[in-house]
PDB file with one MODEL, atoms N, CA, C and O in Angstrom:
MODEL        1
ATOM      1  N   MET A   1       6.914 171.941  10.327  1.00  0.00           N
ATOM      2  CA  MET A   1       7.383 172.655  11.516  1.00  0.00           C
ATOM      3  C   MET A   1       7.066 171.806  12.742  1.00  0.00           C
ATOM      4  O   MET A   1       5.992 171.215  12.852  1.00  0.00           O
ATOM      5  N   LEU A   2       8.021 171.763  13.652  1.00  0.00           N
ATOM      6  CA  LEU A   2       7.820 171.051  14.906  1.00  0.00           C
ATOM      7  C   LEU A   2       6.774 171.771  15.753  1.00  0.00           C
ATOM      8  O   LEU A   2       6.550 172.970  15.588  1.00  0.00           O
ATOM      9  N   SER A   3       6.142 171.037  16.652  1.00  0.00           N
ATOM     10  CA  SER A   3       5.174 171.642  17.564  1.00  0.00           C
ATOM     11  C   SER A   3       5.919 172.523  18.572  1.00  0.00           C
ATOM     12  O   SER A   3       7.132 172.409  18.744  1.00  0.00           O
ATOM     13  N   ASN A   4       5.177 173.384  19.217  1.00  0.00           N
ATOM     14  CA  ASN A   4       5.764 174.264  20.228  1.00  0.00           C
ATOM     15  C   ASN A   4       6.438 173.444  21.323  1.00  0.00           C
ATOM     16  O   ASN A   4       7.534 173.778  21.774  1.00  0.00           O
ATOM     17  N   TRP A   5       5.777 172.371  21.745  1.00  0.00           N
ATOM     18  CA  TRP A   5       6.342 171.507  22.781  1.00  0.00           C
ATOM     19  C   TRP A   5       7.668 170.913  22.325  1.00  0.00           C
ATOM     20  O   TRP A   5       8.636 170.892  23.086  1.00  0.00           O
ATOM     21  N   GLU A   6       7.715 170.427  21.074  1.00  0.00           N
ATOM     22  CA  GLU A   6       8.937 169.828  20.544  1.00  0.00           C
ATOM     23  C   GLU A   6      10.068 170.848  20.445  1.00  0.00           C
ATOM     24  O   GLU A   6      11.225 170.527  20.716  1.00  0.00           O
ATOM     25  N   LEU A   7       9.734 172.072  20.057  1.00  0.00           N
ATOM     26  CA  LEU A   7      10.754 173.128  19.972  1.00  0.00           C
ATOM     27  C   LEU A   7      11.355 173.408  21.343  1.00  0.00           C
ATOM     28  O   LEU A   7      12.573 173.537  21.471  1.00  0.00           O
ATOM     29  N   TRP A   8      10.502 173.503  22.380  1.00  0.00           N
ATOM     30  CA  TRP A   8      10.998 173.737  23.736  1.00  0.00           C
ATOM     31  C   TRP A   8      11.822 172.556  24.235  1.00  0.00           C
ATOM     32  O   TRP A   8      12.835 172.742  24.910  1.00  0.00           O
ATOM     33  N   ALA A   9      11.388 171.342  23.903  1.00  0.00           N
ATOM     34  CA  ALA A   9      12.139 170.151  24.309  1.00  0.00           C
ATOM     35  C   ALA A   9      13.520 170.142  23.657  1.00  0.00           C
ATOM     36  O   ALA A   9      14.511 169.809  24.306  1.00  0.00           O
ATOM     37  N   CYS A  10      13.587 170.505  22.379  1.00  0.00           N
ATOM     38  CA  CYS A  10      14.881 170.569  21.677  1.00  0.00           C
ATOM     39  C   CYS A  10      15.771 171.646  22.277  1.00  0.00           C
ATOM     40  O   CYS A  10      16.971 171.436  22.453  1.00  0.00           O
ATOM     41  N   ALA A  11      15.193 172.791  22.590  1.00  0.00           N
ATOM     42  CA  ALA A  11      15.967 173.876  23.197  1.00  0.00           C
ATOM     43  C   ALA A  11      16.543 173.419  24.531  1.00  0.00           C
ATOM     44  O   ALA A  11      17.711 173.674  24.822  1.00  0.00           O
ATOM     45  N   ASN A  12      15.737 172.751  25.336  1.00  0.00           N
ATOM     46  CA  ASN A  12      16.201 172.251  26.629  1.00  0.00           C
ATOM     47  C   ASN A  12      17.303 171.215  26.452  1.00  0.00           C
ATOM     48  O   ASN A  12      18.286 171.211  27.192  1.00  0.00           O
ATOM     49  N   HIS A  13      17.133 170.335  25.463  1.00  0.00           N
ATOM     50  CA  HIS A  13      18.148 169.321  25.173  1.00  0.00           C
ATOM     51  C   HIS A  13      19.481 169.977  24.795  1.00  0.00           C
ATOM     52  O   HIS A  13      20.537 169.577  25.286  1.00  0.00           O
ATOM     53  N   TYR A  14      19.424 170.975  23.930  1.00  0.00           N
ATOM     54  CA  TYR A  14      20.654 171.664  23.520  1.00  0.00           C
ATOM     55  C   TYR A  14      21.319 172.345  24.710  1.00  0.00           C
ATOM     56  O   TYR A  14      22.547 172.358  24.808  1.00  0.00           O
ATOM     57  N   LEU A  15      20.525 172.912  25.616  1.00  0.00           N
ATOM     58  CA  LEU A  15      21.103 173.535  26.816  1.00  0.00           C
ATOM     59  C   LEU A  15      21.779 172.504  27.704  1.00  0.00           C
ATOM     60  O   LEU A  15      22.869 172.753  28.220  1.00  0.00           O
ATOM     61  N   LYS A  16      21.157 171.366  27.886  1.00  0.00           N
ATOM     62  CA  LYS A  16      21.762 170.319  28.716  1.00  0.00           C
ATOM     63  C   LYS A  16      23.038 169.785  28.077  1.00  0.00           C
ATOM     64  O   LYS A  16      24.007 169.476  28.770  1.00  0.00           O
ATOM     65  N   GLN A  17      23.033 169.680  26.752  1.00  0.00           N
ATOM     66  CA  GLN A  17      24.174 169.101  26.050  1.00  0.00           C
ATOM     67  C   GLN A  17      25.321 170.096  25.877  1.00  0.00           C
ATOM     68  O   GLN A  17      26.486 169.707  25.964  1.00  0.00           O
ATOM     69  N   HIS A  18      25.013 171.372  25.632  1.00  0.00           N
ATOM     70  CA  HIS A  18      26.043 172.344  25.259  1.00  0.00           C
ATOM     71  C   HIS A  18      26.206 173.509  26.245  1.00  0.00           C
ATOM     72  O   HIS A  18      27.122 174.317  26.095  1.00  0.00           O
ATOM     73  N   GLY A  19      25.340 173.599  27.235  1.00  0.00           N
ATOM     74  CA  GLY A  19      25.440 174.692  28.206  1.00  0.00           C
ATOM     75  C   GLY A  19      25.274 176.043  27.543  1.00  0.00           C
ATOM     76  O   GLY A  19      24.400 176.223  26.696  1.00  0.00           O
ATOM     77  N   GLU A  20      26.116 176.996  27.929  1.00  0.00           N
ATOM     78  CA  GLU A  20      26.012 178.355  27.397  1.00  0.00           C
ATOM     79  C   GLU A  20      26.337 178.430  25.909  1.00  0.00           C
ATOM     80  O   GLU A  20      26.031 179.430  25.259  1.00  0.00           O
ATOM     81  N   ASP A  21      26.950 177.392  25.367  1.00  0.00           N
ATOM     82  CA  ASP A  21      27.249 177.352  23.936  1.00  0.00           C
ATOM     83  C   ASP A  21      26.075 176.836  23.109  1.00  0.00           C
ATOM     84  O   ASP A  21      26.192 176.707  21.890  1.00  0.00           O
ATOM     85  N   ALA A  22      24.959 176.541  23.745  1.00  0.00           N
ATOM     86  CA  ALA A  22      23.804 175.981  23.045  1.00  0.00           C
ATOM     87  C   ALA A  22      23.311 176.846  21.886  1.00  0.00           C
ATOM     88  O   ALA A  22      23.013 176.299  20.824  1.00  0.00           O
ATOM     89  N   PRO A  23      23.210 178.173  22.038  1.00  0.00           N
ATOM     90  CA  PRO A  23      22.745 178.967  20.893  1.00  0.00           C
ATOM     91  C   PRO A  23      23.676 178.847  19.685  1.00  0.00           C
ATOM     92  O   PRO A  23      23.226 178.813  18.540  1.00  0.00           O
ATOM     93  N   ILE A  24      24.966 178.785  19.957  1.00  0.00           N
ATOM     94  CA  ILE A  24      25.946 178.663  18.870  1.00  0.00           C
ATOM     95  C   ILE A  24      25.815 177.301  18.200  1.00  0.00           C
ATOM     96  O   ILE A  24      25.822 177.209  16.972  1.00  0.00           O
ATOM     97  N   ALA A  25      25.697 176.245  18.997  1.00  0.00           N
ATOM     98  CA  ALA A  25      25.578 174.895  18.442  1.00  0.00           C
ATOM     99  C   ALA A  25      24.310 174.759  17.599  1.00  0.00           C
ATOM    100  O   ALA A  25      24.340 174.161  16.523  1.00  0.00           O
ATOM    101  N   ALA A  26      23.206 175.309  18.080  1.00  0.00           N
ATOM    102  CA  ALA A  26      21.948 175.226  17.327  1.00  0.00           C
ATOM    103  C   ALA A  26      22.020 176.071  16.053  1.00  0.00           C
ATOM    104  O   ALA A  26      21.505 175.665  15.012  1.00  0.00           O
ATOM    105  N   ALA A  27      22.651 177.231  16.128  1.00  0.00           N
ATOM    106  CA  ALA A  27      22.809 178.072  14.938  1.00  0.00           C
ATOM    107  C   ALA A  27      23.697 177.388  13.904  1.00  0.00           C
ATOM    108  O   ALA A  27      23.452 177.496  12.702  1.00  0.00           O
ATOM    109  N   MET A  28      24.720 176.690  14.366  1.00  0.00           N
ATOM    110  CA  MET A  28      25.584 175.952  13.441  1.00  0.00           C
ATOM    111  C   MET A  28      24.800 174.841  12.751  1.00  0.00           C
ATOM    112  O   MET A  28      24.997 174.580  11.564  1.00  0.00           O
ATOM    113  N   ARG A  29      23.913 174.188  13.496  1.00  0.00           N
ATOM    114  CA  ARG A  29      23.078 173.152  12.883  1.00  0.00           C
ATOM    115  C   ARG A  29      22.143 173.771  11.839  1.00  0.00           C
ATOM    116  O   ARG A  29      21.924 173.183  10.781  1.00  0.00           O
ATOM    117  N   ALA A  30      21.600 174.940  12.129  1.00  0.00           N
ATOM    118  CA  ALA A  30      20.755 175.636  11.158  1.00  0.00           C
ATOM    119  C   ALA A  30      21.549 175.937   9.889  1.00  0.00           C
ATOM    120  O   ALA A  30      21.026 175.800   8.783  1.00  0.00           O
ATOM    121  N   ASP A  31      22.800 176.342  10.040  1.00  0.00           N
ATOM    122  CA  ASP A  31      23.662 176.606   8.879  1.00  0.00           C
ATOM    123  C   ASP A  31      23.894 175.335   8.061  1.00  0.00           C
ATOM    124  O   ASP A  31      23.884 175.372   6.830  1.00  0.00           O
ATOM    125  N   GLU A  32      24.103 174.206   8.754  1.00  0.00           N
ATOM    126  CA  GLU A  32      24.287 172.934   8.049  1.00  0.00           C
ATOM    127  C   GLU A  32      23.040 172.574   7.244  1.00  0.00           C
ATOM    128  O   GLU A  32      23.133 172.133   6.098  1.00  0.00           O
ATOM    129  N   LEU A  33      21.887 172.764   7.851  1.00  0.00           N
ATOM    130  CA  LEU A  33      20.635 172.459   7.158  1.00  0.00           C
ATOM    131  C   LEU A  33      20.413 173.392   5.971  1.00  0.00           C
ATOM    132  O   LEU A  33      19.890 172.978   4.936  1.00  0.00           O
ATOM    133  N   LEU A  34      20.811 174.640   6.126  1.00  0.00           N
ATOM    134  CA  LEU A  34      20.716 175.589   5.018  1.00  0.00           C
ATOM    135  C   LEU A  34      21.581 175.128   3.854  1.00  0.00           C
ATOM    136  O   LEU A  34      21.155 175.183   2.701  1.00  0.00           O
ATOM    137  N   ALA A  35      22.776 174.682   4.148  1.00  0.00           N
ATOM    138  CA  ALA A  35      23.677 174.198   3.104  1.00  0.00           C
ATOM    139  C   ALA A  35      23.095 172.970   2.396  1.00  0.00           C
ATOM    140  O   ALA A  35      23.366 172.736   1.218  1.00  0.00           O
ATOM    141  N   GLU A  36      22.291 172.189   3.130  1.00  0.00           N
ATOM    142  CA  GLU A  36      21.651 171.010   2.552  1.00  0.00           C
ATOM    143  C   GLU A  36      20.357 171.358   1.819  1.00  0.00           C
ATOM    144  O   GLU A  36      19.771 170.511   1.145  1.00  0.00           O
ATOM    145  N   GLY A  37      19.915 172.611   1.954  1.00  0.00           N
ATOM    146  CA  GLY A  37      18.677 173.043   1.309  1.00  0.00           C
ATOM    147  C   GLY A  37      17.414 172.676   2.074  1.00  0.00           C
ATOM    148  O   GLY A  37      16.319 172.717   1.512  1.00  0.00           O
ATOM    149  N   ASP A  38      17.550 172.321   3.341  1.00  0.00           N
ATOM    150  CA  ASP A  38      16.408 171.932   4.176  1.00  0.00           C
ATOM    151  C   ASP A  38      15.849 173.174   4.875  1.00  0.00           C
ATOM    152  O   ASP A  38      16.218 173.478   6.010  1.00  0.00           O
ATOM    153  N   MET A  39      14.960 173.880   4.186  1.00  0.00           N
ATOM    154  CA  MET A  39      14.456 175.143   4.719  1.00  0.00           C
ATOM    155  C   MET A  39      13.544 174.939   5.936  1.00  0.00           C
ATOM    156  O   MET A  39      13.540 175.773   6.840  1.00  0.00           O
ATOM    157  N   GLU A  40      12.784 173.862   5.973  1.00  0.00           N
ATOM    158  CA  GLU A  40      11.955 173.602   7.150  1.00  0.00           C
ATOM    159  C   GLU A  40      12.838 173.344   8.364  1.00  0.00           C
ATOM    160  O   GLU A  40      12.539 173.810   9.463  1.00  0.00           O
ATOM    161  N   GLY A  41      13.923 172.603   8.168  1.00  0.00           N
ATOM    162  CA  GLY A  41      14.867 172.368   9.252  1.00  0.00           C
ATOM    163  C   GLY A  41      15.503 173.659   9.731  1.00  0.00           C
ATOM    164  O   GLY A  41      15.700 173.851  10.931  1.00  0.00           O
ATOM    165  N   VAL A  42      15.825 174.543   8.798  1.00  0.00           N
ATOM    166  CA  VAL A  42      16.394 175.853   9.155  1.00  0.00           C
ATOM    167  C   VAL A  42      15.407 176.623  10.011  1.00  0.00           C
ATOM    168  O   VAL A  42      15.786 177.182  11.041  1.00  0.00           O
ATOM    169  N   ARG A  43      14.133 176.660   9.597  1.00  0.00           N
ATOM    170  CA  ARG A  43      13.117 177.386  10.375  1.00  0.00           C
ATOM    171  C   ARG A  43      12.955 176.776  11.770  1.00  0.00           C
ATOM    172  O   ARG A  43      12.805 177.499  12.755  1.00  0.00           O
ATOM    173  N   ASN A  44      12.985 175.451  11.848  1.00  0.00           N
ATOM    174  CA  ASN A  44      12.886 174.806  13.156  1.00  0.00           C
ATOM    175  C   ASN A  44      14.050 175.212  14.050  1.00  0.00           C
ATOM    176  O   ASN A  44      13.848 175.559  15.213  1.00  0.00           O
ATOM    177  N   PHE A  45      15.251 175.173  13.522  1.00  0.00           N
ATOM    178  CA  PHE A  45      16.411 175.497  14.349  1.00  0.00           C
ATOM    179  C   PHE A  45      16.487 176.985  14.685  1.00  0.00           C
ATOM    180  O   PHE A  45      17.011 177.349  15.738  1.00  0.00           O
ATOM    181  N   GLN A  46      15.979 177.840  13.823  1.00  0.00           N
ATOM    182  CA  GLN A  46      15.901 179.256  14.176  1.00  0.00           C
ATOM    183  C   GLN A  46      14.951 179.437  15.362  1.00  0.00           C
ATOM    184  O   GLN A  46      15.221 180.224  16.268  1.00  0.00           O
ATOM    185  N   ALA A  47      13.838 178.699  15.345  1.00  0.00           N
ATOM    186  CA  ALA A  47      12.892 178.762  16.458  1.00  0.00           C
ATOM    187  C   ALA A  47      13.508 178.176  17.735  1.00  0.00           C
ATOM    188  O   ALA A  47      13.251 178.672  18.832  1.00  0.00           O
ATOM    189  N   ILE A  48      14.301 177.144  17.594  1.00  0.00           N
ATOM    190  CA  ILE A  48      14.984 176.551  18.749  1.00  0.00           C
ATOM    191  C   ILE A  48      15.979 177.540  19.347  1.00  0.00           C
ATOM    192  O   ILE A  48      16.064 177.673  20.568  1.00  0.00           O
ATOM    193  N   VAL A  49      16.733 178.234  18.494  1.00  0.00           N
ATOM    194  CA  VAL A  49      17.685 179.246  18.982  1.00  0.00           C
ATOM    195  C   VAL A  49      16.952 180.329  19.763  1.00  0.00           C
ATOM    196  O   VAL A  49      17.427 180.753  20.817  1.00  0.00           O
ATOM    197  N   ARG A  50      15.808 180.782  19.268  1.00  0.00           N
ATOM    198  CA  ARG A  50      15.035 181.809  19.994  1.00  0.00           C
ATOM    199  C   ARG A  50      14.628 181.299  21.373  1.00  0.00           C
ATOM    200  O   ARG A  50      14.694 182.044  22.350  1.00  0.00           O
ATOM    201  N   ARG A  51      14.214 180.054  21.461  1.00  0.00           N
ATOM    202  CA  ARG A  51      13.806 179.498  22.747  1.00  0.00           C
ATOM    203  C   ARG A  51      15.003 179.307  23.681  1.00  0.00           C
ATOM    204  O   ARG A  51      14.893 179.532  24.886  1.00  0.00           O
ATOM    205  N   ILE A  52      16.121 178.899  23.138  1.00  0.00           N
ATOM    206  CA  ILE A  52      17.339 178.788  23.959  1.00  0.00           C
ATOM    207  C   ILE A  52      17.685 180.154  24.544  1.00  0.00           C
ATOM    208  O   ILE A  52      18.001 180.267  25.728  1.00  0.00           O
ATOM    209  N   ASP A  53      17.624 181.185  23.711  1.00  0.00           N
ATOM    210  CA  ASP A  53      17.908 182.540  24.191  1.00  0.00           C
ATOM    211  C   ASP A  53      16.962 182.930  25.323  1.00  0.00           C
ATOM    212  O   ASP A  53      17.378 183.552  26.301  1.00  0.00           O
ATOM    213  N   GLN A  54      15.694 182.564  25.190  1.00  0.00           N
ATOM    214  CA  GLN A  54      14.723 182.873  26.246  1.00  0.00           C
ATOM    215  C   GLN A  54      15.066 182.120  27.532  1.00  0.00           C
ATOM    216  O   GLN A  54      14.944 182.669  28.627  1.00  0.00           O
ATOM    217  N   LEU A  55      15.488 180.881  27.397  1.00  0.00           N
ATOM    218  CA  LEU A  55      15.847 180.104  28.590  1.00  0.00           C
ATOM    219  C   LEU A  55      17.109 180.640  29.265  1.00  0.00           C
ATOM    220  O   LEU A  55      17.256 180.533  30.482  1.00  0.00           O
ATOM    221  N   LEU A  56      18.002 181.206  28.489  1.00  0.00           N
ATOM    222  CA  LEU A  56      19.247 181.740  29.056  1.00  0.00           C
ATOM    223  C   LEU A  56      19.074 183.134  29.651  1.00  0.00           C
ATOM    224  O   LEU A  56      19.870 183.545  30.494  1.00  0.00           O
ATOM    225  N   ASP A  57      18.039 183.871  29.222  1.00  0.00           N
ATOM    226  CA  ASP A  57      17.816 185.218  29.747  1.00  0.00           C
ATOM    227  C   ASP A  57      17.371 185.134  31.198  1.00  0.00           C
ATOM    228  O   ASP A  57      16.541 184.293  31.544  1.00  0.00           O
ATOM    229  N   PRO A  58      17.916 186.002  32.053  1.00  0.00           N
ATOM    230  CA  PRO A  58      17.446 186.005  33.444  1.00  0.00           C
ATOM    231  C   PRO A  58      16.001 186.478  33.498  1.00  0.00           C
ATOM    232  O   PRO A  58      15.584 187.291  32.673  1.00  0.00           O
ATOM    233  N   PRO A  59      15.236 185.977  34.461  1.00  0.00           N
ATOM    234  CA  PRO A  59      13.833 186.395  34.580  1.00  0.00           C
ATOM    235  C   PRO A  59      13.736 187.878  34.906  1.00  0.00           C
ATOM    236  O   PRO A  59      14.606 188.450  35.564  1.00  0.00           O
ATOM    237  N   THR A  60      12.667 188.475  34.433  1.00  0.00           N
ATOM    238  CA  THR A  60      12.419 189.883  34.719  1.00  0.00           C
ATOM    239  C   THR A  60      11.136 190.005  35.541  1.00  0.00           C
ATOM    240  O   THR A  60      10.338 189.071  35.606  1.00  0.00           O
ATOM    241  N   GLY A  61      10.952 191.150  36.155  1.00  0.00           N
ATOM    242  CA  GLY A  61       9.740 191.388  36.933  1.00  0.00           C
ATOM    243  C   GLY A  61       9.995 191.213  38.404  1.00  0.00           C
ATOM    244  O   GLY A  61      11.089 190.856  38.842  1.00  0.00           O
ATOM    245  N   ALA A  62       8.961 191.474  39.143  1.00  0.00           N
ATOM    246  CA  ALA A  62       9.054 191.420  40.598  1.00  0.00           C
ATOM    247  C   ALA A  62       9.087 189.974  41.087  1.00  0.00           C
ATOM    248  O   ALA A  62       8.438 189.097  40.516  1.00  0.00           O
ATOM    249  N   VAL A  63       9.841 189.746  42.135  1.00  0.00           N
ATOM    250  CA  VAL A  63       9.885 188.449  42.796  1.00  0.00           C
ATOM    251  C   VAL A  63       8.894 188.506  43.944  1.00  0.00           C
ATOM    252  O   VAL A  63       8.833 189.498  44.671  1.00  0.00           O
ATOM    253  N   ASN A  64       8.114 187.437  44.106  1.00  0.00           N
ATOM    254  CA  ASN A  64       7.087 187.453  45.158  1.00  0.00           C
ATOM    255  C   ASN A  64       7.666 187.725  46.488  1.00  0.00           C
ATOM    256  O   ASN A  64       6.938 187.772  47.480  1.00  0.00           O
TER     257      ASN A  64
ENDMDL
END
């Protein structure tokens, strides 16, 4: 499994490369890895998709 830092870096990279389509692109990569039988890669990309979703969500809470 990639480190937390690496997962966030990958999520940021996918956002820069694919914009709002980043979750779809990362999920498609997870599907490719699943077809190849790379379960660790699938878990990494599932974690990347979760982080991309967090980056795309608008912030919540009070603004200073």
